[in-house]
C-alpha positions in Angstrom: 129.5 -90.4 96.7 128.1 -92.2 93.0 126.2 -94.9 95.7 124.8 -91.6 97.9 123.7 -89.5 94.8 122.0 -93.2 93.1 119.6 -93.3 96.6 118.7 -89.3 96.9 117.0 -90.5 93.0 115.5 -92.9 94.3 114.0 -91.4 98.0 113.1 -88.1 95.3 111.3 -90.8 92.4 109.2 -92.9 95.9 107.7 -89.1 97.4 107.6 -87.7 93.9 106.0 -90.4 92.5 102.4 -90.6 95.8 102.4 -86.2 95.2 99.3 -85.4 93.1 99.8 -82.2 90.8 97.2 -79.4 91.6 95.2 -79.1 88.2 93.7 -76.0 88.8 90.2 -75.4 86.9 90.1 -73.2 83.3 86.8 -71.1 83.2 85.3 -72.9 80.2 84.2 -76.3 82.0 80.0 -75.0 82.1 78.8 -79.4 82.3 79.7 -82.3 83.6 80.1 -83.3 80.4 83.7 -80.6 79.4 84.9 -82.6 83.2 87.5 -84.9 82.2 87.8 -88.2 84.5 90.5 -86.8 87.0 89.1 -83.9 87.4 90.5 -80.9 88.1 90.5 -78.2 91.5 91.9 -77.3 94.4 93.7 -79.1 97.5 92.9 -82.2 97.9 92.8 -83.4 94.7 94.0 -87.3 93.9 93.1 -87.4 90.4 93.0 -91.4 90.9 90.2 -91.4 93.7 88.3 -89.0 91.2 88.4 -91.4 88.8 87.3 -93.9 90.4 83.9 -91.9 91.0 83.3 -90.5 88.0 82.9 -94.8 86.1 80.1 -94.0 84.6 79.5 -98.2 83.9 80.3 -101.6 84.6 79.2 -104.7 83.1 80.3 -107.0 86.2 77.7 -109.3 87.6 76.9 -108.0 90.6 77.6 -109.4 93.9 74.7 -110.2 97.0 76.6 -108.4 99.6 74.8 -107.7 103.0 74.7 -104.1 105.1 76.7 -105.8 107.9 79.0 -107.7 105.4 80.1 -103.8 103.9 80.1 -102.3 107.6 82.4 -104.8 108.8 85.3 -103.9 105.7 88.8 -103.1 106.9 90.3 -100.1 106.7 93.8 -100.6 104.8 96.7 -100.7 106.6 99.8 -98.6 104.5 98.1 -96.9 102.1 98.5 -93.1 103.3 99.2 -89.9 102.6 102.5 -90.6 101.4 101.4 -93.9 99.3 98.2 -92.9 97.4 98.6 -96.2 95.2 95.0 -98.2 95.1 96.5 -101.7 95.1 96.0 -102.1 98.6 92.7 -100.9 98.4 91.6 -102.9 95.2 92.6 -106.3 97.0 90.5 -105.2 99.3 87.4 -105.3 97.5 87.5 -101.8 95.1 85.2 -101.8 92.5 83.6 -105.4 92.7 80.0 -104.7 91.6 78.2 -105.3 94.7 74.1 -104.9 95.5 72.5 -104.5 99.0 70.1 -104.1 100.9 69.4 -101.0 103.6 67.0 -98.2 104.4 67.5 -95.2 103.3 66.3 -91.7 104.8 67.0 -88.7 102.8 69.5 -88.1 99.7 71.3 -85.0 99.9 72.7 -82.4 97.2 76.5 -82.5 97.6 78.6 -79.6 96.3 81.7 -78.7 94.3 84.5 -81.3 94.1 87.1 -81.8 92.5 86.1 -84.6 91.2 83.6 -83.4 88.6 85.3 -79.3 88.7 83.9 -77.7 90.9 80.6 -77.5 89.2 77.2 -76.8 91.6 73.7 -77.1 90.0 72.3 -80.2 90.7 72.5 -81.5 87.8 76.0 -81.8 88.1 76.8 -82.7 91.6 76.2 -85.9 93.4 73.7 -86.7 95.8 74.8 -88.1 98.7 72.1 -91.4 99.9 71.8 -92.3 103.8 71.8 -95.9 104.2 71.2 -97.5 107.7 70.3 -101.1 108.7 67.4 -102.8 107.6 66.7 -104.1 110.4 66.0 -101.4 112.6 62.9 -100.5 113.3 62.1 -96.9 113.3 65.5 -95.4 112.0 65.9 -92.0 112.0 68.5 -90.0 110.0 69.2 -88.2 113.3 69.6 -90.9 114.9 70.9 -93.6 112.3 73.2 -90.8 110.0 76.8 -91.4 112.3 76.2 -95.3 111.6 75.1 -94.7 108.4 76.6 -95.9 105.0 76.6 -94.1 101.9 75.8 -94.2 98.4 76.7 -91.9 95.7 73.9 -90.6 92.8 76.8 -88.9 90.3 76.0 -86.1 87.8 78.2 -88.7 85.3 75.8 -91.8 85.9 72.6 -90.0 85.9 73.5 -89.5 82.1 72.6 -92.7 81.2 70.1 -92.8 84.0 67.9 -89.1 84.3 66.2 -90.2 88.2 69.0 -91.2 89.6 68.1 -87.6 91.9 67.6 -87.2 95.3 64.4 -85.2 94.7 63.3 -88.6 92.8 64.0 -91.0 96.0 63.0 -88.8 98.7 59.0 -88.1 97.6 59.4 -92.3 97.2 60.6 -91.6 101.1 58.4 -89.5 102.8 55.3 -88.7 99.9 55.0 -85.5 101.3 58.3 -84.1 101.1 58.9 -80.6 100.0 61.8 -80.6 97.7 62.2 -76.4 98.1 62.3 -76.9 101.9 64.9 -77.4 104.2 63.8 -80.6 106.6 64.8 -84.5 105.9 62.5 -86.8 104.5 60.6 -88.3 107.1 60.4 -91.8 106.7 62.7 -95.2 105.1 62.5 -96.6 102.0 63.7 -100.6 101.6 66.4 -100.4 98.7 67.8 -102.2 96.8 71.5 -100.3 95.5 73.6 -102.2 93.1 76.8 -100.2 92.3 80.8 -100.2 92.8 82.9 -100.3 96.1 85.0 -97.0 97.2 87.3 -96.2 100.1 86.9 -92.8 100.1 90.3 -92.2 100.4 89.8 -88.4 101.0 87.6 -89.3 104.2 90.2 -91.7 105.9 92.9 -89.0 104.6 91.7 -85.3 104.7 88.7 -84.8 106.5 87.6 -87.8 109.0 83.3 -88.5 109.0 81.1 -89.8 112.0 80.5 -92.5 110.6 81.1 -97.1 110.5 82.5 -96.7 107.0 84.6 -95.3 105.3 84.0 -97.5 102.0 80.4 -96.8 99.6 78.8 -97.1 97.3 79.7 -94.9 94.3 78.7 -94.7 91.8 75.4 -96.3 91.9 74.5 -98.0 88.9 71.0 -98.9 89.7 68.8 -98.7 93.1 65.1 -100.7 93.2 63.2 -99.9 96.1 60.1 -101.4 98.1 57.5 -100.0 97.5 55.0 -99.0 99.6 53.2 -103.1 101.6 54.9 -105.2 99.4 57.0 -108.1 100.9 60.8 -107.9 99.2 63.7 -110.3 99.5 67.2 -109.1 98.9 67.5 -112.9 96.5 64.6 -112.4 94.8 62.9 -110.3 92.2 59.3 -110.3 93.1 58.1 -106.9 93.7 61.1 -104.7 93.9 60.2 -101.5 91.4 63.2 -99.5 90.0 64.0 -95.6 90.0 64.0 -96.0 86.2 60.5 -96.6 85.7 59.9 -93.8 88.3 
């Protein structure tokens, strides 16, 4: 009997260690500076994922990676709804600071998320950036978004980098783009994106997306672009312009 009770408690402890307690948001959170790193809100609520999303800076030296390398990253084999320990993700590369060259096709505002305490204003929400293979000749959002890689401007990083907005980026992709319109920019922009590699476990477990990888550059900590008419190389700083300077 005693042995059975010990086994039962062990099982209950193992299960409870994988379950995340929902943290309802109070009515006192009015902007991102009042939102904790683990966030709050309704299901799906994952404080460890939210902490990864809410990193504001990182001192690592970035490693140059190819777009193809990122598309080829594997999904975890042991990470699941009952085992959300992110150690396996770290072994696969989560948390590495990387630099990737790609075409940016569009940046759009995300909706309310638990990492941002359910806030909905532009300054307090993420901007989702659609990145596609830089070897594509004439990529379009309609044809290529399904096979894209995601990068995210986050509101916490934006506190230090105020130019990390969809408006700034979309106007570089297409100078004729109107922020008040509902259509995406009509163009492409070669960018060199530096940020943290993150596995979007929410999409992996709860809400599968039609794209080739659940690995993201999230958050973006630096974004450079190649101006029209210039030639830019992944491993050279020549001709790259920093979005910070716009």
